[in-house]
ChimeraX commands (.cxc) that place a marker at each C-alpha (Angstrom):
marker #1 position 293.49,54.18,39.69 radius 0.5
marker #1 position 292.88,55.21,43.34 radius 0.5
marker #1 position 295.25,57.92,44.61 radius 0.5
marker #1 position 295.96,57.88,48.31 radius 0.5
marker #1 position 297.60,60.45,50.67 radius 0.5
marker #1 position 300.26,58.66,52.37 radius 0.5
marker #1 position 303.54,59.26,54.17 radius 0.5
marker #1 position 304.23,62.59,55.79 radius 0.5
marker #1 position 301.49,64.52,54.30 radius 0.5
marker #1 position 301.79,67.62,56.66 radius 0.5
marker #1 position 305.32,68.51,55.05 radius 0.5
marker #1 position 304.32,67.92,51.53 radius 0.5
marker #1 position 301.18,70.03,51.68 radius 0.5
marker #1 position 302.79,72.91,53.57 radius 0.5
marker #1 position 300.95,76.05,52.59 radius 0.5
marker #1 position 299.49,74.71,49.45 radius 0.5
marker #1 position 295.69,75.51,49.41 radius 0.5
marker #1 position 295.23,73.26,46.51 radius 0.5
marker #1 position 295.71,70.35,49.00 radius 0.5
marker #1 position 292.56,71.13,50.97 radius 0.5
marker #1 position 289.96,69.32,48.93 radius 0.5
marker #1 position 292.00,66.13,48.53 radius 0.5
marker #1 position 292.83,66.18,52.25 radius 0.5
marker #1 position 289.09,66.62,53.11 radius 0.5
marker #1 position 288.43,63.52,50.92 radius 0.5
marker #1 position 291.18,61.57,52.85 radius 0.5
marker #1 position 289.29,62.12,56.07 radius 0.5
marker #1 position 286.98,59.35,54.98 radius 0.5
marker #1 position 289.83,56.74,54.22 radius 0.5
marker #1 position 289.66,53.42,55.87 radius 0.5
marker #1 position 293.26,53.61,57.06 radius 0.5
marker #1 position 293.71,55.43,60.42 radius 0.5
marker #1 position 297.16,56.95,59.45 radius 0.5
marker #1 position 295.82,58.54,56.23 radius 0.5
marker #1 position 292.98,60.13,58.28 radius 0.5
marker #1 position 295.26,61.35,60.96 radius 0.5
marker #1 position 297.75,62.80,58.48 radius 0.5
marker #1 position 294.87,64.42,56.57 radius 0.5
marker #1 position 293.52,65.98,59.75 radius 0.5
marker #1 position 296.76,67.33,60.91 radius 0.5
marker #1 position 297.62,68.73,57.40 radius 0.5
marker #1 position 294.24,70.47,57.26 radius 0.5
marker #1 position 294.93,72.03,60.68 radius 0.5
marker #1 position 298.31,73.30,59.50 radius 0.5
marker #1 position 296.85,74.68,56.36 radius 0.5
marker #1 position 294.47,76.96,58.36 radius 0.5
marker #1 position 291.63,76.81,55.72 radius 0.5
marker #1 position 288.40,77.41,57.53 radius 0.5
marker #1 position 286.39,75.26,55.05 radius 0.5
marker #1 position 288.07,72.24,56.58 radius 0.5
marker #1 position 286.24,72.72,60.01 radius 0.5
marker #1 position 282.91,71.26,59.00 radius 0.5
marker #1 position 284.39,68.09,57.34 radius 0.5
marker #1 position 286.76,67.57,60.46 radius 0.5
marker #1 position 283.69,67.93,62.77 radius 0.5
marker #1 position 281.58,65.60,60.75 radius 0.5
marker #1 position 284.29,62.93,60.67 radius 0.5
marker #1 position 285.19,63.48,64.31 radius 0.5
marker #1 position 281.68,62.39,65.48 radius 0.5
marker #1 position 282.30,58.79,64.27 radius 0.5
marker #1 position 286.08,58.62,64.81 radius 0.5
marker #1 position 287.76,56.07,67.07 radius 0.5
marker #1 position 288.56,57.24,70.59 radius 0.5
marker #1 position 292.26,56.88,70.04 radius 0.5
marker #1 position 292.10,58.90,66.83 radius 0.5
marker #1 position 290.01,61.89,68.09 radius 0.5
marker #1 position 292.84,63.64,69.84 radius 0.5
marker #1 position 294.37,64.22,66.45 radius 0.5
marker #1 position 291.28,65.74,65.18 radius 0.5
marker #1 position 290.92,68.06,68.36 radius 0.5
marker #1 position 294.48,69.20,67.66 radius 0.5
marker #1 position 293.67,70.03,63.97 radius 0.5
marker #1 position 290.53,71.92,65.03 radius 0.5
marker #1 position 292.46,73.82,67.50 radius 0.5
marker #1 position 295.05,74.82,64.80 radius 0.5
marker #1 position 292.23,76.03,62.75 radius 0.5
marker #1 position 291.28,78.46,65.47 radius 0.5
marker #1 position 288.44,76.40,67.04 radius 0.5
marker #1 position 289.60,77.23,70.61 radius 0.5
marker #1 position 286.63,75.49,72.16 radius 0.5
marker #1 position 288.45,72.16,71.46 radius 0.5
marker #1 position 291.29,73.23,73.73 radius 0.5
marker #1 position 289.24,71.75,76.57 radius 0.5
marker #1 position 289.10,68.45,74.72 radius 0.5
marker #1 position 292.89,68.56,74.31 radius 0.5
marker #1 position 293.34,69.14,78.03 radius 0.5
marker #1 position 290.81,66.10,78.69 radius 0.5
marker #1 position 293.07,63.97,76.29 radius 0.5
marker #1 position 296.10,64.90,78.27 radius 0.5
marker #1 position 294.37,64.29,81.64 radius 0.5
marker #1 position 292.56,61.09,80.57 radius 0.5
marker #1 position 292.93,58.25,83.07 radius 0.5
marker #1 position 293.42,55.78,80.26 radius 0.5
marker #1 position 297.17,55.62,79.85 radius 0.5
marker #1 position 296.82,54.54,76.18 radius 0.5
marker #1 position 294.79,57.82,75.32 radius 0.5
marker #1 position 297.31,59.88,77.17 radius 0.5
marker #1 position 300.22,58.21,75.45 radius 0.5
marker #1 position 298.58,58.77,71.95 radius 0.5
marker #1 position 297.98,62.43,72.69 radius 0.5
marker #1 position 301.24,63.24,74.45 radius 0.5
marker #1 position 303.62,61.60,72.16 radius 0.5
marker #1 position 301.78,61.21,68.75 radius 0.5
marker #1 position 299.57,64.16,68.58 radius 0.5
marker #1 position 301.97,66.73,70.19 radius 0.5
marker #1 position 304.80,65.26,68.16 radius 0.5
marker #1 position 302.82,65.58,64.91 radius 0.5
marker #1 position 301.74,69.15,65.71 radius 0.5
marker #1 position 305.10,70.48,66.89 radius 0.5
marker #1 position 307.49,68.52,64.54 radius 0.5
marker #1 position 305.22,68.01,61.55 radius 0.5
marker #1 position 306.26,64.36,61.55 radius 0.5
marker #1 position 303.61,61.76,61.77 radius 0.5
marker link #1:1,2 radius 0.2
marker link #1:2,3 radius 0.2
marker link #1:3,4 radius 0.2
marker link #1:4,5 radius 0.2
marker link #1:5,6 radius 0.2
marker link #1:6,7 radius 0.2
marker link #1:7,8 radius 0.2
marker link #1:8,9 radius 0.2
marker link #1:9,10 radius 0.2
marker link #1:10,11 radius 0.2
marker link #1:11,12 radius 0.2
marker link #1:12,13 radius 0.2
marker link #1:13,14 radius 0.2
marker link #1:14,15 radius 0.2
marker link #1:15,16 radius 0.2
marker link #1:16,17 radius 0.2
marker link #1:17,18 radius 0.2
marker link #1:18,19 radius 0.2
marker link #1:19,20 radius 0.2
marker link #1:20,21 radius 0.2
marker link #1:21,22 radius 0.2
marker link #1:22,23 radius 0.2
marker link #1:23,24 radius 0.2
marker link #1:24,25 radius 0.2
marker link #1:25,26 radius 0.2
marker link #1:26,27 radius 0.2
marker link #1:27,28 radius 0.2
marker link #1:28,29 radius 0.2
marker link #1:29,30 radius 0.2
marker link #1:30,31 radius 0.2
marker link #1:31,32 radius 0.2
marker link #1:32,33 radius 0.2
marker link #1:33,34 radius 0.2
marker link #1:34,35 radius 0.2
marker link #1:35,36 radius 0.2
marker link #1:36,37 radius 0.2
marker link #1:37,38 radius 0.2
marker link #1:38,39 radius 0.2
marker link #1:39,40 radius 0.2
marker link #1:40,41 radius 0.2
marker link #1:41,42 radius 0.2
marker link #1:42,43 radius 0.2
marker link #1:43,44 radius 0.2
marker link #1:44,45 radius 0.2
marker link #1:45,46 radius 0.2
marker link #1:46,47 radius 0.2
marker link #1:47,48 radius 0.2
marker link #1:48,49 radius 0.2
marker link #1:49,50 radius 0.2
marker link #1:50,51 radius 0.2
marker link #1:51,52 radius 0.2
marker link #1:52,53 radius 0.2
marker link #1:53,54 radius 0.2
marker link #1:54,55 radius 0.2
marker link #1:55,56 radius 0.2
marker link #1:56,57 radius 0.2
marker link #1:57,58 radius 0.2
marker link #1:58,59 radius 0.2
marker link #1:59,60 radius 0.2
marker link #1:60,61 radius 0.2
marker link #1:61,62 radius 0.2
marker link #1:62,63 radius 0.2
marker link #1:63,64 radius 0.2
marker link #1:64,65 radius 0.2
marker link #1:65,66 radius 0.2
marker link #1:66,67 radius 0.2
marker link #1:67,68 radius 0.2
marker link #1:68,69 radius 0.2
marker link #1:69,70 radius 0.2
marker link #1:70,71 radius 0.2
marker link #1:71,72 radius 0.2
marker link #1:72,73 radius 0.2
marker link #1:73,74 radius 0.2
marker link #1:74,75 radius 0.2
marker link #1:75,76 radius 0.2
marker link #1:76,77 radius 0.2
marker link #1:77,78 radius 0.2
marker link #1:78,79 radius 0.2
marker link #1:79,80 radius 0.2
marker link #1:80,81 radius 0.2
marker link #1:81,82 radius 0.2
marker link #1:82,83 radius 0.2
marker link #1:83,84 radius 0.2
marker link #1:84,85 radius 0.2
marker link #1:85,86 radius 0.2
marker link #1:86,87 radius 0.2
marker link #1:87,88 radius 0.2
marker link #1:88,89 radius 0.2
marker link #1:89,90 radius 0.2
marker link #1:90,91 radius 0.2
marker link #1:91,92 radius 0.2
marker link #1:92,93 radius 0.2
marker link #1:93,94 radius 0.2
marker link #1:94,95 radius 0.2
marker link #1:95,96 radius 0.2
marker link #1:96,97 radius 0.2
marker link #1:97,98 radius 0.2
marker link #1:98,99 radius 0.2
marker link #1:99,100 radius 0.2
marker link #1:100,101 radius 0.2
marker link #1:101,102 radius 0.2
marker link #1:102,103 radius 0.2
marker link #1:103,104 radius 0.2
marker link #1:104,105 radius 0.2
marker link #1:105,106 radius 0.2
marker link #1:106,107 radius 0.2
marker link #1:107,108 radius 0.2
marker link #1:108,109 radius 0.2
marker link #1:109,110 radius 0.2
marker link #1:110,111 radius 0.2
marker link #1:111,112 radius 0.2
marker link #1:112,113 radius 0.2
view
């Protein structure tokens, strides 16, 4: 039986380091929302072993999903991604700005995705 990470993962995994490995595995899921929730939960858990899997997954991620990964990396202390966050906010593509401003910032600040 396949087990998926669904729903509001960021709240359920709050502070539980046992969640890191399953969340890293969820970065490869075919469903965008699961990858997004996994990335943000990893960022909030602040476990540095998530950095390499996040970077690996980020390389092939869709353009509208990348801002979530930038946010997760920033939460993990990878401050060089702050420039990517700024680019997302200033992106001339209104859809990218919308995704970042409302979805990413909302997820990061409220923990609700």
